[in-house]
KOLLUMZA-969594 format. One record per residue (C-alpha): x, y, z. Coordinates in steps of 0.02 Angstrom, whole numbers, plus 50000, padded with zeros to 5 digits. Last residue first. Example, Ala and Ser with C-alpha at 12.3 -4.5 7.8 and 13.67 -1.06 7.14 Angstrom:
% KOLLUMZA-969594
506844994750357
506154977550390
This chain:
% KOLLUMZA-969594
502894707143680
502054691143735
500174689843761
499964672943842
498924661843728
497074657143725
496514648143567
494674646243525
494014633643399
492264637343336
491084625243249
489614626443130
487744625543147
486214635843195
487024652743180
488244662543287
489774658743392
489954641443317
489854626743436
491374621643537
493224616943531
494354624643662
496244626243657
497324632843799
499104639643816
499574645843990
499714627944055
501324625343958
501684639343834
502814631843701
502594613143727
500774613943780
500374625643636
501214613943512
500374598543583
498634606343575
498934612343397
499434594943340
497934587643430
496794599143331
497584594343166
497634575543201
495794573743235
494764575743390
493854588343494
493854590443681
492914606243729
491364600743634
491224582543586
491634577943405
490334567843312
490654576743146
488794579443118
488484584243298
489964596143301
489414607243159
489014604942974
490024620042923
489794638542962
491574640843025
492444649943168
494314650143202
494534661243354
496174668443418
496314675843594
497944684143648
497934686843835
498024701843952
496174701143993
495674699843809
496634705443656
495894700043489
496214688843340
494904683243213
494854669243086
493184667742998
492774652942887
491234652942774
490214638942698
490094625042570
488434624142477
488504605342455
489034603042636
490264589042679
491684600442617
491294614542740
491414606642913
492544591442922
493804595042784
493664614042777
493554617242964
494904604242999
496064612542874
495714629242958
496244622043125
497814614243051
498234631042968
498164641143129
499794636943218
500934634243071
502304644843149
502294647443339
501694664843393
502554681643417
501444697343431
501934709443293
500224710943209
499264712643372
499054731543378
498564731943194
497024721443226
496944704743131
495284699443052
495384686442913
493744682742827
493344667542719
492204660742585
492324643242513
490944635642406
491234649442278
492734640042207
493274624442301
494954621342216
495454639242183
494754643942353
495884630942437
497404639442365
496714656242420
496454649142594
498284643842602
498894660842543
497834669442675
498464657442809
500254662242767
499814680542780
498914677242946
500424668143018
501574681942955
500454694843042
500574684743203
502434688043202
503604672943199
504084659243322
505164643743334
506274649843193
506974643943026
505384634642976
504404651042976
505404658442833
505264642542729
503384641842761
503164660142714
504044657042548
503044641042522
501404650442544
501924664442429
502424652042293
500824642242317
499834658342299
500704662242136
500464644342073
498594645342110
498464661442012
499404653441866
498254638041873
496734649441876
497354657741719
497774640741637
496014633341658
495794616041579
497594610441545
498504618241692
497014615841808
497234597041831
499084598441871
498734612241995
497424601742084
498674587542104
500024599642160
498874606942293
498344589942360
500144584142373
500664600342458
499314599442592
499714581642642
501594584642635
501524599542757
500554591742902
501824579442972
503244591542940
502554603543069
502404590443205
504204585243175
504804603243185
503874605743349
504604589643419
506374594543372
506174611543453
505444603843611
506864591243622
508144605143605
507254615443738
507214600543856
509054597143824
509464615143868
508384614244025
509234598144080
510954605844050
510484621244151
509804610244291
511454600844293
512454617044303
511324623844440
511514607544537
513414608544521
513444626544582
512364622444732
513374607044776
514994617044767
514224631144867
513624619645005
515224609545013
516314625045018
515264633745150
515194618545262
517064615945249
517434634245284
516174637545421
516464621245514
518354621645500
518584639745551
517254640645686
517754624045765
519584628845764
519204645545846
518074637345975
519394624546022
520774637346037
519644648646139
519094634546254
520894629946290
521384647546333
522474656446207
523974665346282
525234655546179
524224659646021
524744677846026
523974682445860
523854700845908
523644702546096
521804706446128
520914723046108
519244715246055
519274723245882
521134720345854
521084702445917
519574698645807
520434705945655
522004695645688
520974680145725
520054681945561
521654684745463
522534669545535
521074657445529
520354664145367
522054664045285
522334645945335
520574639845296
520544648845127
522234641745081
521684624245129
520084626345026
521094632344875
522324617944889
520884605644901
520114612744741
521794612944654
521994594244688
520834589244546
519644601344463
519384619544508
517574625144534
516564636044419
515604622144333
515324628244154
517174631644130
517844648644080
519204650244212
519194637544353
520714644944441
520254663444443
518424660344478
518814647744615
520004660144696
518664673444717
517484661644808
518874653444909
519814669044966
518264679844992
517324666045085
518794662045198
518974680545240
517124682045280
517054666245385
518554670645494
518004688545526
516164684145550
516574670245673
517884680245768
516744695245793
515194684745829
516094673845957
516734689346047
515024697346053
514094681446105
515264679046252
516354663546265
516254644746247
514714643146357
513664631946243
512494646546207
513964656946146
514554642946031
512814640745955
512604659545931
514284660845845
513894646045730
512194653545682
512994670445649
514334662145541
513004653745433
512074670145409
513694678645356
514104664245237
512374665145159
512604683645128
514314680545051
513654666544939
512344678544873
513714691244841
514704678244745
513164673344644
512914691544593
514744692644543
514524677044436
512984684144349
513804701144321
515304693944229
516874690244327
517424674444240
516834680544070
517844696544092
519404686344132
519184675943974
518924691543868
520534699143937
520594713644058
């Protein structure tokens, strides 16, 4: 079997064919019951002819459309071939279904001259109604699935573009500050400049790796955050202290790149830098009730000083994280801004994400 033939009869298409078959059987049962109630024959005879005609028409049309349409997205033949296929299905369904019905009910085989008027009418009604209705329903269903697939693909492309745009909005700000600090250190403190350059190299390497995918392991996010905090430590000195706590069982959990840095930037800019003594930032990940929970806690000036209401928050960094979580996880991704977990001041941002394998 060629590759094209295999793609036509892949498992998904076979599954759809079987679904169509079940729907066809149910449709034929409804038609048979309606004809029996209207007095056009017994329920048994109507059921036999209806199922025979409908099943043969379904097999001919549903199998034929895969052969004729080939590898197209919409598995229905274009142009006159679709009408030819329906006509073939109607003809074979009428003849084959009547032959099977005659054999089961012990009637003369395809002896149309002995047909009573009501039998001719009921047979034509069954054949045309079942076949035309089935074709229209399945064609509409297949077309709607194709359109929904295109919409979903466009939505994913738009989400990817938006995530990349949001990421590039933060990168230049951090890089310009780092290069300015590096330039100043080169002349006054070369060893610290070399250390800063090493961390910048590691940070950019992780950034390049993360920019090629929509997700990376949580361990990569923490490594990147470690390099970023080291760069900030060179600039702030002892005024910046930090702790990164990532359990081994969560290291491989996929998360969007550049998820935590905006939150840490907010903690430094709005929490620690306004204080003469600086402060400490703790980033901790844990598993809770089937979710991944990440906390970014700082001992900065707190929410009152920054005038940011709890649970809402403000600033570009926090909004960027909210948009990314909403795009990737929908309602399953949540962000909460509140007071620090311990101490008299500081803030804590809590992320709740679905725990993906």
